[in-house]
C-alpha positions in Angstrom: 9.8 4.4 -8.6 11.3 7.3 -6.6 14.1 6.6 -4.3 13.7 6.1 -0.5 10.3 4.5 -0.7 9.7 1.3 1.3 6.9 -1.3 1.3 4.3 -0.6 3.8 1.3 -2.8 2.9 0.5 -5.7 0.6 -2.7 -7.4 -0.2 -4.3 -9.7 -2.8 -7.6 -7.8 -2.5 -8.1 -4.7 -4.5 -10.6 -3.1 -2.2 -8.2 -3.2 0.7 -5.5 -1.6 -1.3 -7.7 1.1 -2.4 -8.9 1.7 1.3 -5.2 1.8 2.4 -4.4 4.3 -0.4 -7.3 6.5 0.7 -6.5 6.3 4.4 -2.9 7.4 3.6 -4.0 10.3 1.3 -6.3 11.5 3.9 -3.3 11.7 6.3 -1.2 13.6 3.8 1.2 10.6 3.2 2.3 10.2 -0.3 2.2 6.7 -1.5 2.8 4.6 -4.6 0.5 1.7 -5.5 2.0 -1.2 -7.5 -0.4 -3.8 -8.7 1.7 -7.1 -9.2 -1.3 -9.2 -9.9 -1.5 -11.2 -12.9 -3.8 -9.7 -15.5 -5.5 -13.1 -16.4 -5.6 -14.6 -13.1 -5.8 -11.9 -10.5 -5.5 -14.4 -7.7 -1.9 -14.7 -8.5 0.3 -11.8 -7.0 -0.5 -9.0 -4.8 -0.8 -5.2 -4.7 1.9 -3.3 -2.9 1.8 0.1 -1.4 5.0 2.1 -0.9 5.6 5.2 1.1 8.7 7.4 1.7 10.9 6.1 4.4 10.3 9.1 6.6 6.5 8.3 6.7 7.0 4.6 7.5 6.3 4.6 11.1 3.2 6.7 10.8 1.9 4.8 7.9 2.5 1.3 9.7 0.6 2.9 12.7 -2.3 4.1 10.5 -2.7 0.8 8.6 -2.2 -1.7 11.3 -6.0 -2.2 11.7 -6.4 -2.8 8.1 -4.0 -5.6 8.1 -6.1 -7.8 10.3 
């Protein structure tokens, strides 16, 4: 992974990760999605989304409603 990227969002639900990625893309925030879920038992593990540290505050503000 590129340096200076920080975790901004985690979820066990793939659809929420996809929504978060689309929202960030729509706001011109580059993100990296890492699926840490088990391939056999998807309920084990989470999907993590990382953004550059310079975009952290904006990304957190944009995604705060999705976390609820």
